[in-house]
VEXLOTOR-224871 format. One record per atom (N, C-alpha, C): residue number from 0; x, y, z. Coordinates in nm, 4 decimals, m for minus. Each point is the difference from the previous one (the first is absolute). Last residue first. Example, Ala and Ser with C-alpha at 12.3 -4.5 7.8 and 13.67 -1.06 7.14 Angstrom:
2
(1; (1.2850; m0.2250; 0.7080))
(1; (0.0820; 0.1190; 0.0060))
(1; (m0.0770; 0.1090; 0.0730))
(0; (0.0290; m0.5720; m0.0070))
(0; (m0.0890; 0.1190; 0.0000))
(0; (0.0900; 0.1200; 0.0000))
//
This chain:
200
(199; (2.9688; 2.3264; 0.2700))
(199; (0.1237; m0.0615; 0.0394))
(199; (m0.0032; m0.1889; m0.0476))
(198; (m0.3393; 0.3647; m0.1385))
(198; (0.0920; m0.0146; m0.0825))
(198; (0.1198; m0.0694; 0.0959))
(197; (m0.3707; 0.1570; 0.2269))
(197; (m0.0384; m0.1216; m0.0659))
(197; (0.0948; m0.0042; m0.1227))
(196; (0.0621; 0.1698; 0.5397))
(196; (0.0435; 0.0491; m0.1750))
(196; (m0.0732; m0.1105; m0.0719))
(195; (m0.1196; 0.1586; 0.5445))
(195; (0.0591; m0.1021; m0.1055))
(195; (m0.0119; 0.0558; m0.1205))
(194; (0.0950; 0.2787; 0.4147))
(194; (m0.0813; m0.0269; m0.0695))
(194; (0.0334; m0.1014; m0.0738))
(193; (0.1218; 0.0768; 0.5240))
(193; (m0.0209; 0.0531; m0.1038))
(193; (m0.0569; m0.0599; m0.1324))
(192; (0.0166; m0.2908; 0.4262))
(192; (0.0507; 0.1056; m0.0064))
(192; (0.0349; 0.0578; m0.1421))
(191; (m0.3837; m0.3258; 0.1367))
(191; (0.1119; m0.0103; m0.0607))
(191; (0.0509; 0.1681; 0.0319))
(190; (m0.4363; m0.3980; 0.1580))
(190; (0.0687; 0.1555; 0.0289))
(190; (0.1593; 0.0517; m0.0540))
(189; (m0.3662; m0.3965; m0.2099))
(189; (0.0368; 0.0364; 0.1114))
(189; (0.0900; 0.1403; 0.0022))
(188; (m0.4948; m0.3092; m0.0998))
(188; (0.1096; 0.0839; m0.0765))
(188; (0.1286; 0.0122; 0.1265))
(187; (m0.3284; m0.4287; m0.0748))
(187; (0.0146; 0.0920; 0.0630))
(187; (0.0888; 0.0669; m0.0494))
(186; (m0.4005; m0.3436; m0.1801))
(186; (0.1603; 0.0392; 0.0233))
(186; (0.0472; 0.1018; 0.0571))
(185; (m0.4951; m0.3227; m0.0999))
(185; (0.0939; 0.1292; 0.0326))
(185; (0.1098; 0.0044; 0.0159))
(184; (m0.4412; m0.3009; m0.1962))
(184; (0.0925; m0.0237; 0.0686))
(184; (0.0964; 0.1348; 0.0009))
(183; (m0.4692; m0.0654; m0.1572))
(183; (0.0631; m0.1471; 0.0357))
(183; (0.1154; m0.0102; 0.0855))
(182; (m0.4032; 0.4013; m0.0691))
(182; (0.0980; m0.0139; m0.0136))
(182; (0.0313; m0.1539; 0.0514))
(181; (m0.3931; 0.2304; m0.2748))
(181; (0.0385; m0.0603; 0.1102))
(181; (0.1111; m0.0278; 0.0159))
(180; (m0.4092; 0.2705; m0.2699))
(180; (0.1255; 0.0047; m0.0038))
(180; (0.0434; m0.0727; 0.1373))
(179; (m0.4774; 0.0174; m0.3211))
(179; (0.0484; m0.0202; 0.1428))
(179; (0.1827; 0.0199; m0.0227))
(178; (m0.4839; 0.1122; m0.3227))
(178; (0.1403; m0.1016; 0.0233))
(178; (0.0562; 0.0771; 0.1520))
(177; (m0.5715; m0.0613; m0.0916))
(177; (0.0919; 0.1075; m0.0577))
(177; (0.1678; m0.1044; 0.0452))
(176; (m0.3874; m0.1689; 0.0963))
(176; (m0.0311; 0.0966; 0.0669))
(176; (0.0909; 0.0919; m0.0720))
(175; (m0.0245; m0.4425; m0.1055))
(175; (m0.1226; 0.0512; m0.0531))
(175; (m0.0106; 0.1517; 0.0459))
(174; (0.5204; m0.1445; m0.0239))
(174; (m0.1413; m0.0535; 0.0541))
(174; (m0.1171; 0.0414; m0.0565))
(173; (0.5407; m0.0302; m0.0850))
(173; (m0.0960; 0.0241; m0.0950))
(173; (m0.1373; m0.0959; 0.0896))
(172; (0.5383; 0.1378; 0.1232))
(172; (m0.0832; m0.0962; 0.0032))
(172; (m0.1400; 0.0903; m0.0598))
(171; (0.5814; 0.0143; 0.0126))
(171; (m0.1229; 0.1076; m0.0134))
(171; (m0.1164; m0.1007; m0.0414))
(170; (0.4816; m0.0091; 0.3273))
(170; (m0.0945; m0.0834; m0.1098))
(170; (m0.1417; 0.0737; m0.0420))
(169; (0.5535; 0.1305; 0.1706))
(169; (m0.1582; 0.0239; 0.0684))
(169; (m0.0170; m0.0949; m0.1084))
(168; (0.4637; 0.1012; 0.2891))
(168; (m0.0625; m0.0598; m0.1327))
(168; (m0.1470; m0.0133; 0.0194))
(167; (0.3405; 0.4026; 0.2266))
(167; (m0.0849; m0.0969; 0.0077))
(167; (m0.0351; m0.1021; m0.1483))
(166; (0.3606; 0.3655; 0.3239))
(166; (m0.0431; m0.0359; m0.1105))
(166; (m0.0902; m0.1452; m0.0088))
(165; (0.1566; 0.3590; 0.4207))
(165; (0.0163; m0.1156; m0.0586))
(165; (m0.0765; 0.0045; m0.1484))
(164; (0.0515; 0.3539; 0.3382))
(164; (0.0743; m0.0663; 0.0349))
(164; (0.0581; m0.1586; m0.0582))
(163; (m0.2070; 0.5525; m0.1926))
(163; (0.0051; m0.1523; 0.0385))
(163; (0.0911; m0.0682; 0.0746))
(162; (m0.1680; 0.4835; m0.0846))
(162; (0.0962; m0.0324; 0.0504))
(162; (0.0103; m0.1534; 0.0096))
(161; (m0.2865; 0.4391; m0.2402))
(161; (m0.0191; m0.1366; 0.0293))
(161; (0.1611; m0.0153; 0.0048))
(160; (m0.2852; 0.4344; m0.0183))
(160; (0.0951; m0.0636; 0.0156))
(160; (0.0293; m0.1389; 0.0489))
(159; (m0.4059; 0.3559; m0.2257))
(159; (0.0321; m0.0816; 0.1025))
(159; (0.1732; m0.0498; m0.0452))
(158; (m0.3288; 0.4538; m0.0393))
(158; (0.1208; m0.0382; m0.0454))
(158; (0.0109; m0.1495; 0.0968))
(157; (m0.4667; 0.3072; m0.1736))
(157; (0.0456; m0.1081; 0.0843))
(157; (0.1632; m0.0002; m0.0453))
(156; (m0.4942; 0.3166; m0.0872))
(156; (0.1685; m0.0199; m0.0196))
(156; (0.0630; m0.0930; 0.1253))
(155; (m0.5578; 0.0143; m0.1843))
(155; (0.1026; 0.0371; 0.0627))
(155; (0.1610; m0.0166; m0.0237))
(154; (m0.3669; 0.1231; m0.3589))
(154; (0.0127; m0.0859; 0.0809))
(154; (0.0981; 0.0356; 0.1242))
(153; (m0.3071; 0.1796; m0.4914))
(153; (0.0686; 0.0313; 0.1187))
(153; (0.0366; m0.1217; 0.0724))
(152; (m0.1263; m0.0877; m0.4328))
(152; (0.0141; 0.1645; m0.0017))
(152; (0.0257; 0.0677; 0.0892))
(151; (0.1021; m0.5182; m0.1552))
(151; (m0.0864; 0.0662; 0.0757))
(151; (0.0498; 0.1776; m0.0165))
(150; (0.1071; m0.3680; m0.4015))
(150; (0.0532; 0.0420; 0.1519))
(150; (m0.0998; 0.0708; 0.0368))
(149; (m0.1352; m0.3825; m0.3504))
(149; (0.0459; 0.1164; m0.0037))
(149; (0.0429; 0.0266; 0.1650))
(148; (m0.1629; m0.4212; m0.1310))
(148; (m0.0057; 0.0692; m0.1626))
(148; (0.0622; 0.1682; 0.0251))
(147; (0.0300; m0.5116; 0.2517))
(147; (m0.0408; 0.1390; 0.0294))
(147; (0.0278; 0.0376; m0.1532))
(146; (0.0225; m0.4876; 0.1764))
(146; (m0.0834; 0.0741; m0.0672))
(146; (m0.0367; 0.1065; 0.0148))
(145; (0.2128; m0.1203; 0.3795))
(145; (0.0126; m0.0694; m0.1058))
(145; (m0.0940; 0.0164; m0.0699))
(144; (0.2635; 0.2433; 0.4819))
(144; (m0.1228; m0.0588; m0.1098))
(144; (0.0252; m0.0427; m0.1247))
(143; (0.3462; 0.0977; 0.3523))
(143; (m0.1415; 0.0259; 0.0361))
(143; (m0.1150; m0.0328; m0.0548))
(142; (0.5901; m0.1815; 0.0244))
(142; (m0.1357; 0.0577; m0.0899))
(142; (m0.1367; 0.0096; 0.1003))
(141; (0.5494; 0.0966; 0.0178))
(141; (m0.0783; m0.0964; 0.0864))
(141; (m0.1354; 0.0573; m0.0919))
(140; (0.5516; 0.0503; m0.1327))
(140; (m0.1783; 0.0307; 0.0044))
(140; (m0.0292; m0.0666; 0.0746))
(139; (0.5113; 0.0907; m0.2496))
(139; (m0.0702; m0.0621; 0.1212))
(139; (m0.1556; 0.0769; 0.0084))
(138; (0.2875; m0.0865; m0.4720))
(138; (m0.0649; 0.1151; 0.0527))
(138; (m0.0745; m0.0674; 0.1465))
(137; (0.3497; m0.1884; m0.4278))
(137; (m0.0488; m0.0373; 0.1209))
(137; (m0.0810; 0.1633; 0.0728))
(136; (0.0034; m0.1274; m0.5488))
(136; (0.1104; 0.0476; 0.1303))
(136; (m0.0295; m0.0028; 0.1600))
(135; (m0.2264; m0.3001; m0.3538))
(135; (0.1072; 0.1177; m0.1142))
(135; (0.1167; 0.0468; 0.1262))
(134; (m0.3887; m0.2616; 0.1034))
(134; (0.0236; m0.0378; m0.0940))
(134; (0.1133; 0.0560; m0.0665))
(133; (m0.1877; 0.1455; 0.3768))
(133; (0.0802; m0.1182; 0.0306))
(133; (0.0440; m0.0711; m0.1242))
(132; (m0.2988; 0.3849; 0.0288))
(132; (0.1382; 0.0374; m0.0180))
(132; (0.0660; m0.1466; 0.0384))
(131; (m0.4855; m0.0154; m0.2430))
(131; (0.0652; m0.0079; 0.1414))
(131; (0.1397; 0.0540; m0.0087))
(130; (m0.2318; 0.1754; m0.4228))
(130; (m0.0479; m0.1269; 0.0873))
(130; (0.1210; 0.0052; 0.1489))
(129; (m0.0463; 0.3709; m0.3552))
(129; (m0.1476; m0.0422; 0.0399))
(129; (0.0007; m0.1492; 0.0788))
(128; (0.3610; 0.1119; m0.3585))
(128; (m0.0666; 0.1020; 0.0645))
(128; (m0.1227; m0.0275; 0.0889))
(127; (0.5277; m0.1545; m0.2418))
(127; (m0.1583; m0.0621; 0.0121))
(127; (m0.0645; 0.1185; 0.1058))
(126; (0.5008; m0.0793; m0.2990))
(126; (m0.0993; 0.1109; 0.0360))
(126; (m0.1691; m0.0978; 0.0035))
(125; (0.4469; m0.3067; 0.1063))
(125; (m0.0249; 0.0877; m0.1510))
(125; (m0.1298; 0.1027; 0.0815))
(124; (0.3166; m0.2859; 0.2671))
(124; (m0.0086; 0.1284; m0.0029))
(124; (m0.0360; 0.1031; m0.1291))
(123; (m0.0544; m0.4624; 0.3836))
(123; (0.0050; 0.0176; m0.1540))
(123; (m0.0319; 0.1871; m0.0001))
(122; (0.1028; m0.3251; 0.3856))
(122; (0.0844; 0.0831; m0.0321))
(122; (m0.0502; 0.0444; m0.1736))
(121; (m0.2653; m0.3859; 0.1692))
(121; (0.0967; 0.0738; 0.1064))
(121; (0.0692; 0.0658; m0.1089))
(120; (m0.3948; m0.2949; m0.0927))
(120; (0.0243; 0.1149; m0.0826))
(120; (0.1085; 0.0966; 0.1097))
(119; (m0.1430; m0.3975; 0.2494))
(119; (m0.0837; 0.0574; m0.0893))
(119; (0.0315; 0.1515; m0.0569))
(118; (0.3537; m0.3415; 0.2177))
(118; (m0.1046; 0.0795; 0.0161))
(118; (m0.0713; 0.0298; m0.0851))
(117; (0.2381; m0.4312; 0.0833))
(117; (m0.0055; 0.0839; m0.1138))
(117; (m0.0799; 0.1013; 0.0721))
(116; (0.2858; m0.4184; 0.2239))
(116; (m0.1468; 0.0502; 0.0092))
(116; (0.0142; 0.1433; m0.0906))
(115; (0.3770; m0.3469; 0.1100))
(115; (m0.0900; m0.0176; m0.0963))
(115; (m0.1098; 0.0607; m0.0222))
(114; (0.3518; 0.0412; 0.3326))
(114; (m0.0670; m0.1344; 0.0283))
(114; (m0.1271; m0.0098; m0.1132))
(113; (0.3084; 0.4155; m0.0143))
(113; (0.1040; m0.1520; 0.0395))
(113; (m0.0992; m0.1139; 0.0275))
(112; (m0.2346; 0.4002; m0.0420))
(112; (0.0679; m0.0377; m0.1525))
(112; (0.1172; m0.1015; 0.0109))
(111; (m0.2283; 0.1895; 0.3689))
(111; (m0.0941; m0.0776; m0.0842))
(111; (0.0668; m0.0303; m0.1155))
(110; (0.3053; 0.2258; 0.2536))
(110; (m0.0397; m0.1104; 0.0951))
(110; (m0.0950; m0.0510; m0.0815))
(109; (0.0717; 0.4251; m0.1515))
(109; (0.1436; m0.1226; 0.0003))
(109; (m0.0334; m0.1309; 0.0485))
(108; (m0.3449; 0.3361; 0.0361))
(108; (m0.0034; m0.0142; m0.1028))
(108; (0.1419; m0.0867; m0.0411))
(107; (m0.0180; 0.1652; 0.4518))
(107; (m0.1480; m0.0755; m0.0454))
(107; (m0.0013; m0.0838; m0.1570))
(106; (0.3238; 0.3473; 0.1176))
(106; (0.0502; m0.1595; 0.0502))
(106; (m0.1194; m0.0872; m0.0084))
(105; (m0.0525; 0.4326; m0.1455))
(105; (0.0912; m0.0468; m0.0665))
(105; (0.0401; m0.1392; 0.0568))
(104; (m0.2747; 0.2961; 0.2616))
(104; (m0.0634; m0.0604; m0.1093))
(104; (0.0906; m0.0630; m0.1000))
(103; (0.2080; 0.1468; 0.3929))
(103; (m0.1113; m0.1295; 0.0115))
(103; (m0.0434; m0.0176; m0.1279))
(102; (0.2402; 0.3543; m0.0244))
(102; (0.1011; m0.0837; 0.0595))
(102; (m0.0723; m0.1278; 0.0074))
(101; (m0.2315; 0.3862; m0.0380))
(101; (0.0448; m0.0335; m0.1284))
(101; (0.0930; m0.0962; 0.0297))
(100; (m0.1329; 0.1706; 0.4253))
(100; (m0.1185; m0.0630; m0.0867))
(100; (0.0578; m0.0340; m0.1488))
(99; (0.2924; 0.2366; 0.2250))
(99; (0.0017; m0.1748; 0.0547))
(99; (m0.1128; m0.0638; m0.0090))
(98; (0.1086; 0.4742; m0.1217))
(98; (0.0492; m0.1150; m0.0785))
(98; (0.0120; m0.1055; 0.0621))
(97; (m0.3901; 0.4066; 0.0030))
(97; (0.0869; m0.0624; 0.1063))
(97; (0.1016; m0.1204; m0.1030))
(96; (m0.3316; 0.2428; m0.1973))
(96; (0.1125; 0.0841; 0.0622))
(96; (0.0973; m0.0616; 0.0498))
(95; (m0.4860; m0.0847; m0.3074))
(95; (0.1225; m0.0934; 0.0605))
(95; (0.1101; 0.0715; m0.0087))
(94; (m0.5113; 0.2051; 0.0221))
(94; (0.1429; m0.0261; m0.0763))
(94; (0.0778; m0.0735; 0.0798))
(93; (m0.5655; 0.0130; 0.0219))
(93; (0.0870; 0.0737; 0.0358))
(93; (0.1388; m0.0166; m0.1042))
(92; (m0.6012; m0.0317; 0.1032))
(92; (0.1193; m0.0722; m0.0415))
(92; (0.1496; 0.0945; 0.0395))
(91; (m0.5900; m0.1559; 0.0471))
(91; (0.1142; 0.0670; 0.0790))
(91; (0.1463; m0.0428; m0.0612))
(90; (m0.4602; m0.1048; m0.3081))
(90; (0.0550; m0.0470; 0.1131))
(90; (0.1216; 0.0841; 0.0947))
(89; (m0.3967; m0.1779; m0.3618))
(89; (0.0584; 0.1512; 0.0449))
(89; (0.0614; m0.0727; 0.0945))
(88; (m0.1178; m0.2484; m0.4719))
(88; (0.0113; m0.0033; 0.1049))
(88; (0.0473; 0.1330; 0.1014))
(87; (m0.1296; m0.2128; m0.4805))
(87; (m0.0964; 0.0977; 0.0667))
(87; (0.0266; m0.0534; 0.1458))
(86; (0.2381; m0.1224; m0.4150))
(86; (m0.0181; m0.1189; 0.1145))
(86; (m0.1036; 0.0621; 0.0914))
(85; (0.1386; 0.3283; m0.3308))
(85; (m0.0376; m0.1777; m0.0796))
(85; (m0.0965; m0.0543; 0.0919))
(84; (0.1439; 0.4401; 0.1904))
(84; (m0.0893; m0.0292; m0.0568))
(84; (m0.0363; m0.1494; m0.0776))
(83; (0.2322; 0.1929; 0.4180))
(83; (0.0637; m0.0668; m0.1175))
(83; (m0.1530; m0.0268; m0.0704))
(82; (0.0911; 0.3724; 0.4050))
(82; (m0.0556; m0.0679; m0.0548))
(82; (0.0802; m0.0482; m0.1308))
(81; (0.1402; 0.2164; 0.5041))
(81; (0.0043; m0.0488; m0.1113))
(81; (m0.0866; m0.0933; m0.1000))
(80; (0.1840; 0.3495; 0.4852))
(80; (m0.1278; m0.0836; m0.0536))
(80; (0.0183; 0.0186; m0.1550))
(79; (0.3891; 0.0283; 0.3787))
(79; (m0.0549; 0.0776; m0.1462))
(79; (m0.1251; m0.0994; m0.0257))
(78; (0.3513; m0.0764; 0.3619))
(78; (m0.0579; 0.1370; 0.0468))
(78; (m0.0545; 0.0716; m0.1104))
(77; (0.3042; m0.4051; 0.2064))
(77; (m0.0899; m0.0176; m0.0890))
(77; (m0.0704; 0.1374; 0.0133))
(76; (0.4902; m0.1978; 0.1518))
(76; (m0.1376; 0.0705; 0.0513))
(76; (m0.0614; 0.0141; m0.1350))
(75; (0.4256; m0.3518; 0.2340))
(75; (m0.0952; 0.0837; m0.1475))
(75; (m0.0911; 0.0589; 0.0717))
(74; (0.4452; m0.2598; 0.2335))
(74; (m0.0992; 0.0775; 0.0004))
(74; (m0.0693; 0.0389; m0.1558))
(73; (0.3258; m0.4690; 0.2601))
(73; (m0.0120; 0.1302; m0.1323))
(73; (m0.1380; 0.0743; 0.0383))
(72; (0.4101; m0.4635; 0.1189))
(72; (m0.1197; 0.1006; 0.0326))
(72; (m0.0617; 0.1016; m0.0585))
(71; (0.3227; m0.3792; m0.1820))
(71; (m0.0012; 0.0748; 0.0814))
(71; (m0.1396; 0.0810; 0.0279))
(70; (0.1720; m0.5290; m0.1398))
(70; (m0.0543; 0.1406; m0.0714))
(70; (m0.0459; 0.0753; 0.1030))
(69; (0.2944; m0.4595; 0.0042))
(69; (0.0034; 0.1607; 0.0683))
(69; (m0.0927; 0.0749; m0.0497))
(68; (0.1153; m0.5342; m0.0600))
(68; (m0.1102; 0.1108; m0.0515))
(68; (0.0394; 0.0767; 0.0910))
(67; (0.2875; m0.3065; 0.0734))
(67; (0.0621; 0.0302; m0.1253))
(67; (m0.1547; 0.1014; m0.0562))
(66; (0.0525; m0.2889; 0.4254))
(66; (0.0157; 0.1524; m0.0042))
(66; (0.0477; 0.0697; m0.1455))
(65; (m0.1486; m0.4579; 0.0971))
(65; (0.1173; 0.0086; 0.0012))
(65; (0.0302; 0.1420; m0.0127))
(64; (m0.4280; m0.1056; 0.0617))
(64; (0.0594; m0.0878; 0.0709))
(64; (0.1462; 0.0054; 0.0055))
(63; (m0.2450; 0.2143; m0.3216))
(63; (m0.0372; 0.0546; 0.1330))
(63; (0.0920; m0.0243; 0.1018))
(62; (0.0009; m0.2179; m0.4353))
(62; (0.0525; 0.1169; m0.0007))
(62; (m0.0378; 0.1160; 0.1408))
(61; (m0.2434; m0.4164; m0.0620))
(61; (0.1674; m0.0334; m0.0309))
(61; (0.0844; 0.1278; 0.0319))
(60; (m0.4978; 0.0570; m0.0260))
(60; (0.0539; m0.0629; 0.1017))
(60; (0.1409; m0.0148; 0.0168))
(59; (m0.1384; 0.0979; m0.4186))
(59; (m0.0227; 0.1407; 0.1299))
(59; (0.0625; m0.0785; 0.1044))
(58; (m0.0909; m0.3110; m0.3326))
(58; (0.1553; 0.1152; m0.0639))
(58; (0.0227; 0.1348; 0.1231))
(57; (m0.4251; m0.2967; 0.0132))
(57; (0.1032; m0.0910; 0.0758))
(57; (0.1494; 0.1156; m0.0406))
(56; (m0.4023; 0.1838; m0.1413))
(56; (m0.0076; m0.0169; 0.1452))
(56; (0.1032; m0.1054; 0.0362))
(55; (m0.0472; m0.0254; m0.4546))
(55; (0.0398; 0.1670; 0.0538))
(55; (m0.0041; 0.0038; 0.1060))
(54; (m0.1158; m0.4077; m0.1741))
(54; (0.1129; 0.0358; 0.0143))
(54; (0.0569; 0.1326; 0.0077))
(53; (m0.4479; m0.1509; 0.0591))
(53; (0.0699; m0.0496; 0.0766))
(53; (0.1514; 0.0349; m0.0220))
(52; (m0.3140; 0.1360; m0.3255))
(52; (m0.0097; 0.0745; 0.1364))
(52; (0.1070; m0.0508; 0.1116))
(51; (m0.0111; m0.2158; m0.3966))
(51; (0.0700; 0.1552; m0.0201))
(51; (m0.0238; 0.0625; 0.1345))
(50; (m0.2399; m0.3863; m0.0458))
(50; (0.1365; m0.0522; m0.0047))
(50; (0.1041; 0.1373; 0.0060))
(49; (m0.4756; m0.0326; m0.0329))
(49; (0.0239; m0.0252; 0.1365))
(49; (0.1350; 0.0010; 0.0018))
(48; (m0.1423; 0.2886; m0.3783))
(48; (m0.0731; m0.1173; 0.0410))
(48; (0.0853; m0.0106; 0.1306))
(47; (m0.1008; 0.4976; m0.2199))
(47; (0.0803; m0.1073; 0.0368))
(47; (m0.0690; m0.1112; 0.0520))
(46; (m0.1330; 0.5134; m0.2362))
(46; (m0.0068; m0.1585; 0.0126))
(46; (0.0823; m0.1164; 0.0131))
(45; (0.1025; 0.5583; 0.0655))
(45; (m0.0824; m0.0459; m0.0543))
(45; (m0.0524; m0.1764; 0.0650))
(44; (0.3058; 0.3940; 0.1763))
(44; (0.0584; m0.1596; m0.0657))
(44; (m0.1073; m0.0501; m0.0813))
(43; (0.1288; 0.5112; 0.2152))
(43; (m0.0937; m0.0764; m0.0293))
(43; (0.0329; m0.1254; m0.0841))
(42; (0.2472; 0.3517; 0.3601))
(42; (0.0315; m0.0912; m0.0907))
(42; (m0.1234; m0.0415; m0.0824))
(41; (m0.0299; 0.2996; 0.3559))
(41; (0.1540; m0.0039; m0.0432))
(41; (0.0322; m0.0248; m0.1314))
(40; (m0.4818; 0.2107; 0.2642))
(40; (0.0869; m0.1371; m0.0946))
(40; (0.1312; 0.0586; m0.0546))
(39; (m0.3697; 0.1480; 0.4535))
(39; (0.1097; 0.0655; m0.1384))
(39; (0.0770; m0.1135; m0.0556))
(38; (m0.5068; 0.0722; 0.3019))
(38; (0.1689; m0.0740; m0.0313))
(38; (0.0652; 0.0834; m0.1151))
(37; (m0.5578; m0.0951; 0.2650))
(37; (0.0835; 0.0919; m0.0271))
(37; (0.1660; m0.0571; m0.0303))
(36; (m0.4285; m0.2582; 0.0728))
(36; (0.0708; 0.0079; m0.0637))
(36; (0.1029; 0.0833; m0.0413))
(35; (m0.3012; 0.0148; 0.3169))
(35; (0.0269; m0.1374; 0.0545))
(35; (0.1049; m0.0290; m0.0942))
(34; (m0.2930; 0.3701; m0.0572))
(34; (0.0900; 0.0197; 0.0629))
(34; (0.0881; m0.0793; 0.0631))
(33; (m0.2925; 0.0089; m0.4659))
(33; (m0.0026; m0.0522; 0.1630))
(33; (0.1229; 0.0735; 0.0539))
(32; (m0.1249; 0.2249; m0.4224))
(32; (0.0617; m0.0921; 0.0109))
(32; (m0.0237; m0.0473; 0.1501))
(31; (m0.3787; 0.2338; m0.3474))
(31; (0.1279; 0.0341; 0.1088))
(31; (0.0739; m0.1356; 0.0247))
(30; (m0.2709; 0.1892; m0.4649))
(30; (0.0074; m0.1185; 0.1126))
(30; (0.1113; m0.0054; 0.0955))
(29; (m0.2341; 0.4370; m0.3566))
(29; (0.0915; m0.1178; 0.0042))
(29; (m0.0304; m0.0924; 0.1380))
(28; (m0.0652; 0.5151; m0.1117))
(28; (m0.0758; m0.1137; m0.0545))
(28; (0.1314; m0.1046; m0.0307))
(27; (0.0005; 0.3676; 0.3845))
(27; (0.0353; m0.0308; m0.1554))
(27; (m0.0816; m0.0976; m0.0292))
(26; (0.1453; 0.3078; 0.4258))
(26; (m0.1367; m0.0042; m0.0955))
(26; (0.0517; m0.0461; m0.1202))
(25; (0.2402; 0.0425; 0.4875))
(25; (0.0171; m0.0216; m0.1473))
(25; (m0.1362; m0.0375; m0.0475))
(24; (0.1276; m0.0397; 0.4778))
(24; (m0.0268; 0.1417; m0.0263))
(24; (0.0214; 0.0324; m0.1518))
(23; (0.0687; m0.4220; 0.1966))
(23; (m0.1496; 0.0367; 0.0356))
(23; (m0.0097; 0.1188; m0.0432))
(22; (0.4350; m0.1632; m0.0586))
(22; (m0.0869; m0.0381; m0.0711))
(22; (m0.1534; 0.0102; m0.0048))
(21; (0.3373; 0.1524; 0.3319))
(21; (0.0036; 0.0568; m0.1409))
(21; (m0.1104; m0.0354; m0.1044))
(20; (0.0254; m0.1991; 0.4197))
(20; (m0.0457; 0.0828; 0.0135))
(20; (m0.0116; 0.1061; m0.1219))
(19; (0.2183; m0.4055; m0.0024))
(19; (m0.1524; m0.0452; 0.0222))
(19; (m0.0696; 0.1492; 0.0059))
(18; (0.4571; 0.0002; 0.0299))
(18; (m0.0298; m0.0494; m0.1183))
(18; (m0.1491; 0.0148; m0.0225))
(17; (0.1982; m0.0121; 0.4270))
(17; (0.0314; 0.1688; m0.1034))
(17; (m0.0471; m0.0238; m0.1269))
(16; (0.0038; m0.3666; 0.2853))
(16; (m0.1162; 0.0855; 0.0279))
(16; (0.0022; 0.1206; m0.0668))
(15; (0.3449; m0.3309; m0.0687))
(15; (m0.1292; m0.0384; m0.0827))
(15; (m0.1386; 0.1098; 0.0436))
(14; (0.4252; 0.0581; 0.2508))
(14; (m0.0131; 0.0576; m0.1715))
(14; (m0.1114; m0.0824; m0.0545))
(13; (0.0506; m0.1088; 0.4407))
(13; (m0.0231; 0.1376; m0.0157))
(13; (0.0200; 0.0576; m0.1425))
(12; (0.1258; m0.4337; 0.0548))
(12; (m0.1508; m0.0047; 0.0364))
(12; (m0.0352; 0.1392; m0.0234))
(11; (0.3790; m0.0849; m0.3065))
(11; (0.0113; 0.0127; 0.1497))
(11; (m0.1320; m0.0340; 0.0482))
(10; (0.1639; m0.1381; m0.4781))
(10; (m0.0155; 0.1224; 0.0567))
(10; (m0.0003; m0.0549; 0.1251))
(9; (0.2373; m0.2938; m0.3268))
(9; (m0.1562; 0.0240; 0.0458))
(9; (0.0281; 0.1245; 0.0892))
(8; (0.2581; m0.2734; m0.4521))
(8; (0.0326; 0.0592; 0.1316))
(8; (m0.1701; 0.0047; 0.0267))
(7; (0.2142; m0.3302; m0.4199))
(7; (m0.0628; 0.1188; 0.0610))
(7; (0.0431; 0.0386; 0.1856))
(6; (0.0122; m0.3999; m0.5005))
(6; (0.0399; 0.0349; 0.1302))
(6; (0.0049; 0.1392; 0.0726))
(5; (m0.3514; m0.3883; m0.3000))
(5; (0.0937; 0.1416; m0.0251))
(5; (0.0753; 0.0131; 0.1527))
(4; (m0.3382; m0.3625; m0.3221))
(4; (0.1038; 0.0171; 0.1382))
(4; (0.0354; 0.1340; m0.0326))
(3; (m0.4013; m0.3594; m0.1365))
(3; (0.0176; 0.1256; m0.0613))
(3; (0.0989; 0.0548; 0.0976))
(2; (m0.0356; m0.5280; m0.1517))
(2; (m0.0445; 0.0990; 0.0793))
(2; (0.0440; 0.0695; m0.0484))
(1; (m0.1142; m0.4931; m0.1685))
(1; (0.0788; 0.1289; m0.0277))
(1; (m0.1005; 0.1278; 0.1281))
(0; (0.0061; m0.5805; 0.0110))
(0; (m0.0597; 0.0978; m0.0565))
(0; (0.0914; 0.1263; 0.0211))
//
């Protein structure tokens, strides 16, 4: 059986409440994302079979146990309400400014390539408008609404700074009530003095 998986991070409970408040104050024609599903995707893996899933988890476990996995802690601020018209996603987005985050993104992609998982459209540099930014260049974001067709005229301002302690492997499960994202396993980020350089 194929599973729809992705690597990502989760807001804190306080941040979930802030996002819910922002969401409640937005008047838009769209379907609101459940607060239980708030997350920031780092690498969308697509449909994996059980062998690919276990291979990924086993590789991460081995790296963690040998201390070869030392993905550094990072911060990222989401402060811009953004509408991506083609996928009809309204989200709170930001920019990749912390080199530690860029390092983790590069490491995620490298690891997946090592175990034979091809990221959907990863690193395609062709001009592509109105598609989810993960398919072209990474844009950190948390989705608030789906099937949204326009930006709200007025909305509450919110600058949300994420400082995650762990990276999670999520599974997307379709249920009669809608899609649910569940965490299958987590790996801690480490406190590292100085910044990582993705070119090292």
